[in-house]
C-alpha positions in Angstrom: -86.8 -13.2 96.3 -88.1 -15.3 93.6 -90.9 -17.8 93.1 -88.7 -20.4 94.2 -87.4 -18.7 97.5 -90.9 -17.1 98.3 -92.8 -20.8 98.3 -89.7 -22.8 99.1 -87.8 -21.0 101.9 -88.9 -23.9 104.3 -86.6 -26.1 102.5 -83.8 -23.5 102.9 -84.7 -23.5 106.5 -85.4 -27.0 107.5 -83.3 -28.7 105.2 -80.6 -26.8 104.2 -80.0 -24.4 107.1 -80.4 -21.0 106.1 -79.0 -19.1 103.3 -78.7 -21.9 100.7 -80.8 -20.0 98.6 -78.4 -16.9 98.8 -75.8 -19.3 97.9 -77.4 -21.0 95.0 -80.9 -19.3 93.8 -82.7 -21.7 91.4 -85.3 -19.8 89.8 -83.0 -17.3 88.7 -80.5 -19.5 87.1 -77.5 -18.6 89.0 -75.7 -21.4 91.0 -72.9 -19.3 92.2 -72.9 -15.9 93.4 -70.9 -13.8 90.8 -69.3 -10.5 90.7 -72.6 -8.9 92.6 -73.5 -7.3 95.6 -76.0 -7.9 98.3 -79.6 -7.1 97.5 -79.5 -7.9 93.8 -80.3 -11.8 93.6 -76.7 -12.5 92.6 -76.8 -10.9 89.4 -75.5 -7.7 87.4 -77.9 -5.3 86.5 -77.5 -3.2 83.7 -78.0 0.7 83.7 -81.5 1.9 82.9 -81.8 4.4 80.5 -80.1 7.9 81.1 -80.7 8.2 84.9 -77.1 7.4 85.4 -74.8 9.8 83.8 -71.9 8.7 81.6 -68.6 8.8 83.6 -66.6 11.8 83.1 -64.1 11.8 79.8 -60.8 10.3 80.9 -57.7 8.8 79.2 -58.6 5.3 78.2 -56.7 2.5 79.9 -54.4 0.2 78.1 -54.9 -3.4 78.6 -53.1 -6.6 78.0 -54.4 -10.0 77.1 -55.1 -12.3 79.8 -51.9 -13.9 81.2 -49.9 -10.8 80.9 -49.7 -7.9 83.5 -51.8 -5.0 82.4 -50.7 -1.4 82.1 -52.2 0.5 84.9 -55.3 2.5 84.5 -55.2 6.0 84.2 -58.9 6.5 84.7 -60.0 7.2 88.6 -62.3 4.3 88.8 -63.2 4.9 92.3 -64.3 8.5 91.4 -66.2 7.2 88.9 -67.9 4.8 90.8 -68.9 7.5 93.6 -69.9 9.7 90.9 -72.3 7.2 89.2 -74.1 6.9 92.7 -76.8 9.4 91.8 -79.8 10.6 93.6 -82.0 8.1 91.6 -79.5 5.2 92.2 -79.4 6.3 96.0 -83.3 5.8 96.1 -83.1 2.6 94.3 -80.4 1.1 96.7 -82.3 2.4 99.6 -85.4 0.7 98.8 -83.6 -2.6 98.1 -82.1 -2.5 101.6 -85.5 -1.8 103.0 -87.0 -4.9 101.1 -84.0 -6.9 102.2 -84.7 -5.9 105.9 -88.6 -6.2 105.5 -88.6 -9.7 103.8 -87.8 -11.9 107.0 -90.1 -10.0 109.2 -92.9 -10.4 106.6 -92.2 -14.1 106.7 -92.3 -13.9 110.6 -95.3 -12.2 110.6 -97.2 -14.3 108.2 -96.3 -17.4 110.3 -97.7 -15.8 113.2 -100.8 -14.7 111.3 -101.5 -18.5 110.6 -101.1 -19.3 114.3 -102.9 -16.5 115.8 -106.0 -16.8 113.3 -106.5 -20.6 113.8 -105.8 -21.4 110.1 -102.9 -23.6 110.8 -105.1 -25.7 113.3 -107.5 -25.8 110.6 -105.1 -26.9 108.0 -103.9 -29.7 110.6 -107.5 -30.9 111.1 -107.8 -31.1 107.3 -104.6 -33.0 106.7 -105.4 -35.4 109.7 -108.9 -35.8 108.1 -107.6 -37.0 104.6 -105.2 -39.7 106.1 -103.4 -41.4 109.0 -100.1 -41.8 107.0 -97.5 -39.5 107.9 -96.6 -38.8 104.3 -100.4 -37.7 103.3 -100.7 -35.8 106.5 -97.5 -33.8 105.7 -98.0 -33.3 102.0 -101.5 -31.8 102.6 -100.4 -29.5 105.4 -97.7 -28.3 103.4 -99.3 -27.8 100.4 -101.9 -25.7 102.1 -99.3 -23.8 104.0 -97.3 -23.1 100.8 -100.1 -22.0 98.8 -101.1 -19.7 101.5 -97.8 -18.1 102.3 -97.5 -17.6 98.4 -100.6 -15.6 98.4 -99.7 -13.5 101.5 -96.3 -12.9 100.1 -97.3 -12.2 96.4 -97.8 -8.4 96.8 -94.4 -7.8 98.4 -92.7 -10.1 95.9 -94.6 -8.2 93.1 -93.1 -5.1 94.1 -89.6 -6.4 94.7 -89.1 -8.4 91.6 -91.6 -6.7 89.0 -92.6 -3.2 89.7 -89.4 -1.8 91.2 -87.4 -3.5 88.7 -89.5 -2.2 85.8 -89.6 1.2 87.6 -85.8 1.5 87.4 -85.8 -0.1 83.8 -84.0 -3.5 84.9 -86.5 -5.8 83.6 -87.7 -7.1 80.3 -90.4 -9.6 81.7 -94.0 -9.1 81.1 -96.3 -9.5 84.2 -98.0 -12.7 82.9 -94.5 -14.3 82.5 -93.4 -13.0 86.0 -96.4 -14.7 87.4 -96.0 -17.9 85.6 -92.3 -18.2 86.9 -94.0 -17.3 90.4 -96.4 -20.2 90.0 -93.9 -22.5 88.7 -91.7 -21.9 91.7 -94.7 -22.5 94.0 -95.2 -25.9 92.1 -91.7 -26.8 92.3 -91.5 -26.2 95.9 -94.5 -28.3 96.5 -93.3 -31.2 94.6 -89.5 -31.1 95.7 -90.5 -31.0 99.5 -94.0 -32.4 99.6 -94.4 -34.9 96.9 -90.8 -36.1 97.3 -90.6 -37.3 100.7 -88.2 -34.7 102.3 -90.7 -32.9 104.6 -92.2 -36.2 105.6 -88.8 -37.6 106.5 -88.3 -34.2 108.4 -91.4 -34.4 110.2 -90.7 -38.0 111.1 -87.8 -36.8 113.2 -89.8 -34.1 115.0 -92.6 -36.6 115.6 -90.4 -39.7 116.8 -87.7 -37.5 118.7 -89.6 -34.1 120.0 -86.5 -33.6 122.4 -83.6 -34.3 119.7 -85.1 -33.7 116.4 -83.0 -30.8 115.9 -79.7 -32.9 115.9 -81.1 -35.3 113.2 -82.5 -32.6 110.9 -78.7 -30.9 111.2 -77.3 -34.1 110.5 -79.5 -34.2 107.5 -78.5 -30.9 106.2 -75.3 -32.0 104.3 -76.7 -34.8 101.9 -79.7 -32.7 101.0 -77.5 -29.5 100.6 -75.1 -31.7 98.5 -78.1 -33.2 96.5 -79.3 -29.6 95.6 -75.9 -28.5 94.5 -75.3 -31.7 92.3 -78.8 -31.6 90.8 -79.3 -27.9 90.3 -77.6 -27.2 87.1 -78.9 -30.3 85.3 -82.4 -30.7 86.7 -83.5 -27.5 88.4 -82.2 -24.6 86.3 -83.3 -26.1 83.0 -87.2 -25.9 84.6 -86.8 -22.0 84.2 -84.4 -21.2 81.4 -83.1 -22.6 78.1 -79.3 -23.5 77.9 -77.3 -24.0 74.8 -73.7 -24.4 73.8 -72.0 -21.0 73.7 -72.5 -19.7 70.2 -69.1 -17.7 70.2 -66.4 -20.1 69.0 -63.7 -17.9 69.7 -64.7 -17.0 73.0 -65.7 -20.6 74.0 -62.3 -21.6 73.1 -60.6 -18.6 75.2 -62.9 -19.7 78.2 -62.0 -23.3 78.0 -58.1 -22.3 77.6 -58.6 -20.3 80.7 -60.6 -23.0 82.5 -57.4 -25.3 81.5 -54.9 -22.9 82.8 -57.1 -22.8 86.0 -56.8 -26.6 86.1 -60.6 -27.0 85.6 -61.8 -30.2 83.3 -64.2 -28.3 81.5 -65.5 -29.4 78.2 -68.5 -27.3 77.5 -69.6 -23.5 77.7 -73.2 -22.7 77.8 -75.3 -19.6 77.5 -78.7 -19.1 79.0 -81.5 -17.0 77.7 -81.8 -14.7 80.5 -82.8 -11.7 78.4 -86.2 -12.8 78.1 -86.6 -11.8 81.5 -83.8 -9.3 82.5 -81.3 -6.7 81.7 -78.9 -7.8 84.5 -75.7 -9.8 83.8 -74.3 -12.9 85.1 -71.8 -15.6 84.6 -70.9 -18.7 86.9 -69.6 -22.2 87.4 -71.9 -24.4 88.8 -72.2 -28.0 90.1 -69.4 -30.4 90.5 -68.5 -33.8 89.1 -70.4 -34.8 86.2 -73.1 -31.9 86.8 -70.2 -29.2 86.6 -70.7 -26.6 84.0 -69.8 -23.0 83.0 -72.8 -20.8 82.1 -72.8 -17.2 80.6 -76.0 -15.3 80.5 -77.0 -14.1 77.0 -77.2 -10.3 78.5 -73.6 -10.8 79.7 -72.3 -11.7 76.2 -74.1 -8.3 74.7 -73.0 -6.0 77.3 -69.5 -6.8 78.4 -66.2 -6.7 76.7 -64.2 -9.7 76.1 -61.4 -9.1 78.6 -64.2 -8.4 81.5 -66.1 -11.6 80.6 -62.7 -13.6 80.9 -62.1 -11.9 84.5 -65.5 -12.6 85.5 -65.0 -16.3 84.5 -61.7 -16.4 86.3 -63.6 -15.0 89.4 -66.1 -18.0 89.1 -63.5 -20.4 88.2 -61.7 -19.5 91.5 -64.8 -20.5 93.3 -64.6 -24.2 91.6 -60.8 -24.5 92.0 -60.8 -23.3 95.7 -63.4 -25.7 96.5 -65.8 -22.8 97.7 -68.8 -25.2 96.9 -67.6 -27.5 99.8 -66.5 -24.5 102.0 -70.4 -23.2 101.6 -71.4 -26.7 102.4 -69.4 -26.9 105.5 -70.6 -23.5 106.6 -74.1 -24.6 106.0 -73.8 -27.9 107.7 -72.0 -26.5 110.9 -74.4 -23.6 110.7 -77.3 -26.3 111.0 -76.3 -27.3 114.6 -76.4 -23.9 115.8 -79.5 -22.7 114.0 -81.6 -26.0 114.7 -80.6 -26.1 118.4 -81.5 -22.5 119.0 -84.5 -22.8 116.8 -85.9 -25.8 118.8 -85.6 -23.9 122.0 -87.1 -20.8 120.5 -90.1 -23.0 119.2 -90.5 -24.6 122.8 -90.7 -21.3 124.2 -93.3 -20.2 121.8 -95.5 -23.2 122.3 -95.0 -22.9 126.0 -96.5 -19.3 126.1 -99.3 -19.5 123.2 -99.5 -23.4 122.5 -103.2 -23.3 124.3 -104.5 -20.3 122.4 -103.3 -21.6 119.0 -104.5 -25.4 119.7 -101.1 -26.5 119.5 -100.3 -29.1 122.1 -96.4 -29.6 121.4 -93.8 -29.5 118.7 -94.8 -32.9 117.2 -98.4 -31.2 116.3 -98.4 -30.5 112.6 -99.9 -27.2 113.3 -96.8 -26.1 115.0 -94.9 -26.1 111.7 -95.2 -22.5 110.8 -93.8 -21.8 114.5 -90.6 -23.9 113.9 -90.1 -22.0 110.4 -90.3 -18.6 112.0 -88.2 -19.6 115.0 -85.4 -20.8 112.7 -85.8 -17.6 110.5 -85.3 -15.3 113.6 -82.4 -17.6 114.5 -80.9 -17.0 111.0 -81.4 -13.4 111.3 -79.3 -13.2 114.2 -76.4 -15.2 112.7 -76.4 -13.8 109.4 -73.8 -11.2 110.0 -71.3 -14.0 110.6 -72.6 -16.0 107.5 -72.2 -12.7 105.6 -68.6 -12.3 106.7 -67.7 -15.8 105.7 -69.1 -15.1 102.2 -67.3 -11.8 101.9 -64.1 -13.9 102.7 -65.0 -16.4 100.1 -65.7 -13.9 97.4 -62.6 -12.0 98.2 -60.7 -15.1 97.5 -62.3 -15.4 94.2 -61.2 -11.9 93.4 -57.7 -12.7 94.2 -57.7 -15.9 92.3 -59.0 -14.1 89.3 -56.2 -11.3 89.3 -53.4 -14.0 89.7 -54.9 -16.2 86.8 -55.4 -13.3 84.4 -52.8 -10.6 85.5 -55.7 -8.2 83.9 -56.2 -5.7 86.9 -57.6 -3.1 84.5 -60.3 -5.7 83.2 -61.1 -6.5 86.8 -61.5 -2.7 88.1 -63.5 -2.2 85.0 -65.7 -4.9 86.0 -66.5 -3.7 89.3 -66.9 -0.2 88.1 -69.6 -1.5 85.8 -71.1 -2.9 88.7 -71.3 0.3 90.6 -72.6 2.1 87.8 -75.1 -0.6 86.3 -76.2 -1.9 89.7 -77.2 1.4 91.2 -75.1 0.2 94.1 -73.3 2.1 96.8 -69.6 1.6 96.6 -69.0 2.6 100.1 -72.1 1.5 101.7 -72.6 2.3 105.8 -70.9 -0.1 108.1 -74.2 -1.3 109.4 -75.4 -2.0 105.9 -72.1 -4.2 105.2 -72.6 -6.1 108.3 -76.0 -7.1 107.8 -76.7 -7.4 104.2 -73.4 -7.7 102.2 -72.5 -11.1 101.2 -69.8 -9.6 98.8 -67.2 -7.0 99.6 -68.2 -3.3 98.8 -67.6 -2.3 95.2 -65.4 0.5 96.2 -62.9 -2.2 98.2 -62.9 -4.3 95.2 -62.0 -1.9 92.8 -59.1 -0.6 95.0 -58.0 -3.9 95.5 -58.1 -4.9 92.0 -55.9 -2.0 91.1 -53.3 -2.4 93.7 -52.9 -6.4 93.9 -49.8 -7.1 91.4 -47.6 -9.4 93.7 -46.0 -10.8 90.4 -44.6 -7.5 89.5 -42.6 -7.8 92.8 -41.5 -11.2 92.2 -43.7 -12.5 95.1 -45.7 -15.9 94.8 -49.3 -16.2 94.2 -51.7 -16.5 97.4 -54.2 -19.0 95.6 -53.6 -19.5 92.1 -51.0 -22.3 91.8 -50.0 -22.8 88.0 -49.4 -26.4 86.9 -45.8 -27.5 86.7 
């Protein structure tokens, strides 16, 4: 959870219906989840120090250039992945899982705290006293709310994003820089949601249609999510990081050639200075139309081999070619109707039970806004297993596409092995962890699939990559 998601999660819940941040985190600079696993903010961390032992010696695998079938690996990648899951890595992974479970519950408790202490009612009175126009009232209330939630969640965010990552050697960021990023995320959320009239428009639907507001907000989810997807690479991401044209001319040529082979009309490849913040790795294709771009973190350029980078880019190109952005938008839009409908009923139940104690008359009362958000959070928790399953299916398709595009099974398996080693992750998680938290297939599954999937060697057609004739 970063500065953007901590202060701006109401956008995710109210205007983009849950998990938009998982699919497109803003402050971390990743627009599309790469070869990552749940709980790592969609990035590939680098191994810290000597706590993770090097794999046992093995005969190096022989690989071939992208586009030619790779010689089968002689290393036991799955055994190496299991061996890399040391007690220290198990501890880190367990803490990350716990934080993933605690985060939404913490948000719910924070909302209840504002209600039962009367803070929300006090914020409403302040907002109403400063103006009668809806825009002013909503802006003042939301700004007060966002700052309060930011302060309440700061200790948990500090531990998750800063202390834990430094404890395991995964962060390069100094505390003042982390705090500055967090404040930038807070300011950005207030401007994007409050100063721009998004929250005012949403609350207009609540005030003018207290029985059917959920329907209008559900209908508004698609254009908002579409705008976020379009603007993120050219407006949002540069607020937090510096993007420059890829300096490695040879690699840029190879990536653009691979993009042309995949049918992507890309003209530029960018690198971003993430090494100022993290030791983690990432690469992604973001946006669409005029905002579409291919991006590599500078840490990825420093740590990954050339064929691994090309395989990773093949995976990200698969997201683009297979229209996964539109699939995600479809999932979000369809899920919005379910989430908002259930959230509306849960909100009404909360107000009926505690409204008098809270000083809240009905859902149109500004002081009821935290109840709406915590109700939506609770509903999202219930539907998240289904959303995760849909995400895992999409990520598997991207793996298939990259293998069919590059024919480099060994590079794919090595990429997943590197994740298992450097991400301190469990290659074979418990079934309940996979169900609740994994929006990508477990790495053990991905290693096994990367090594086994070779339809071209049997003369069978590709499932997803269709070469231009």
